[in-house]
LUMLUM-610774 format. One record per residue (C-alpha): residue number from 1; chain; residue in one letter; x, z, y. Coordinates in nm, 2 decimals. Example, Ala and Ser with C-alpha at 12.3 -4.5 7.8 and 13.67 -1.06 7.14 Angstrom:
BEGIN
n | chain | res | u | w | v
1 | A | A | 1.23 | 0.78 | -0.45
2 | A | S | 1.37 | 0.71 | -0.11
//
This chain:
BEGIN
n | chain | res | u | w | v
1 | A | X | -0.35 | -0.98 | 2.00
2 | A | X | -0.70 | -1.05 | 1.88
3 | A | X | -0.57 | -1.23 | 1.56
4 | A | X | -0.41 | -0.90 | 1.45
5 | A | X | -0.73 | -0.71 | 1.48
6 | A | X | -0.92 | -0.62 | 1.17
7 | A | X | -1.29 | -0.67 | 1.12
8 | A | X | -1.46 | -0.34 | 1.03
9 | A | X | -1.70 | -0.54 | 0.83
10 | A | X | -1.42 | -0.62 | 0.59
11 | A | X | -1.40 | -0.26 | 0.50
12 | A | X | -1.77 | -0.25 | 0.42
13 | A | X | -1.74 | -0.57 | 0.22
14 | A | X | -1.44 | -0.45 | 0.02
15 | A | X | -1.61 | -0.12 | -0.05
16 | A | X | -1.92 | -0.31 | -0.18
17 | A | X | -1.70 | -0.52 | -0.41
18 | A | X | -1.52 | -0.20 | -0.53
19 | A | X | -1.86 | -0.05 | -0.63
20 | A | X | -1.89 | -0.33 | -0.88
21 | A | X | -1.52 | -0.34 | -0.98
22 | A | X | -1.38 | 0.01 | -0.91
23 | A | X | -1.05 | -0.05 | -1.10
24 | A | X | -0.96 | -0.38 | -0.94
25 | A | X | -0.61 | -0.33 | -0.81
26 | A | X | -0.62 | -0.62 | -0.57
27 | A | X | -0.94 | -0.49 | -0.41
28 | A | X | -0.80 | -0.14 | -0.38
29 | A | X | -0.48 | -0.28 | -0.22
30 | A | X | -0.68 | -0.50 | 0.02
31 | A | X | -0.90 | -0.21 | 0.13
32 | A | X | -0.59 | 0.00 | 0.19
33 | A | X | -0.44 | -0.28 | 0.40
34 | A | X | -0.76 | -0.29 | 0.61
35 | A | X | -0.78 | 0.08 | 0.65
36 | A | X | -0.41 | 0.09 | 0.76
37 | A | X | -0.49 | -0.17 | 1.03
38 | A | X | -0.76 | 0.06 | 1.15
39 | A | X | -0.52 | 0.36 | 1.17
40 | A | X | -0.70 | 0.54 | 0.89
41 | A | X | -0.37 | 0.67 | 0.73
42 | A | X | -0.50 | 0.92 | 0.48
43 | A | X | -0.77 | 0.68 | 0.35
44 | A | X | -0.52 | 0.40 | 0.33
45 | A | X | -0.27 | 0.61 | 0.14
46 | A | X | -0.54 | 0.72 | -0.11
47 | A | X | -0.63 | 0.35 | -0.18
48 | A | X | -0.27 | 0.25 | -0.21
49 | A | X | -0.23 | 0.53 | -0.46
50 | A | X | -0.54 | 0.42 | -0.65
51 | A | X | -0.41 | 0.06 | -0.66
52 | A | X | -0.08 | 0.18 | -0.80
53 | A | X | -0.26 | 0.39 | -1.06
54 | A | X | -0.48 | 0.11 | -1.19
55 | A | X | -0.22 | -0.18 | -1.17
56 | A | X | 0.12 | -0.09 | -1.32
57 | A | X | 0.27 | -0.41 | -1.18
58 | A | X | 0.15 | -0.34 | -0.82
59 | A | X | 0.48 | -0.28 | -0.64
60 | A | X | 0.40 | -0.38 | -0.29
61 | A | X | 0.14 | -0.10 | -0.25
62 | A | X | 0.44 | 0.14 | -0.25
63 | A | X | 0.61 | -0.07 | 0.03
64 | A | X | 0.30 | -0.08 | 0.25
65 | A | X | 0.21 | 0.29 | 0.17
66 | A | X | 0.56 | 0.37 | 0.31
67 | A | X | 0.49 | 0.17 | 0.62
68 | A | X | 0.17 | 0.35 | 0.69
69 | A | X | 0.34 | 0.69 | 0.63
70 | A | X | 0.64 | 0.60 | 0.85
71 | A | X | 0.40 | 0.49 | 1.13
72 | A | X | 0.23 | 0.83 | 1.09
73 | A | X | 0.58 | 1.00 | 1.13
74 | A | X | 0.56 | 1.12 | 0.77
75 | A | X | 0.91 | 0.98 | 0.68
76 | A | X | 0.99 | 1.21 | 0.39
77 | A | X | 0.67 | 1.09 | 0.22
78 | A | X | 0.75 | 0.73 | 0.30
79 | A | X | 1.10 | 0.77 | 0.14
80 | A | X | 0.94 | 0.93 | -0.17
81 | A | X | 0.69 | 0.64 | -0.19
82 | A | X | 0.98 | 0.39 | -0.16
83 | A | X | 1.18 | 0.56 | -0.43
84 | A | X | 0.88 | 0.56 | -0.67
85 | A | X | 0.82 | 0.19 | -0.58
86 | A | X | 1.18 | 0.10 | -0.64
87 | A | X | 1.17 | 0.26 | -0.98
88 | A | X | 0.84 | 0.08 | -1.06
89 | A | X | 0.97 | -0.25 | -0.94
90 | A | X | 1.28 | -0.22 | -1.16
91 | A | X | 1.07 | -0.10 | -1.46
92 | A | X | 0.85 | -0.41 | -1.44
93 | A | X | 1.13 | -0.65 | -1.36
94 | A | X | 1.00 | -0.75 | -1.01
95 | A | X | 1.33 | -0.84 | -0.84
96 | A | X | 1.18 | -0.95 | -0.52
97 | A | X | 0.99 | -0.63 | -0.47
98 | A | X | 1.29 | -0.43 | -0.58
99 | A | X | 1.51 | -0.60 | -0.32
100 | A | X | 1.26 | -0.56 | -0.04
101 | A | X | 1.18 | -0.19 | -0.12
102 | A | X | 1.55 | -0.11 | -0.15
103 | A | X | 1.62 | -0.27 | 0.19
104 | A | X | 1.34 | -0.07 | 0.35
105 | A | X | 1.46 | 0.25 | 0.18
106 | A | X | 1.81 | 0.19 | 0.32
107 | A | X | 1.66 | 0.17 | 0.67
108 | A | X | 1.48 | 0.50 | 0.64
109 | A | X | 1.75 | 0.70 | 0.47
//
């Protein structure tokens, strides 16, 4: 499916934006998503981690980090990411994220 393909230029553009705003959680998350689509697991995970670090309310980065790790057959790491994400979602009161993360965690455990 061509519509599911990622444009490598997006990575370049996001990196350029991050040079100006290195602590922008949304940009970090967006770059992680693009890297994940390109199959660049370790880079994607690093950017999800950075998004989580700079934005305490960023719960979906845990979810998508787990997806990338699961696809890389790193299930124990995916489970750990989901557990951390569930704790974060509960701590910030994000019920929707909490529910989705919990559902995904149930699938993996």
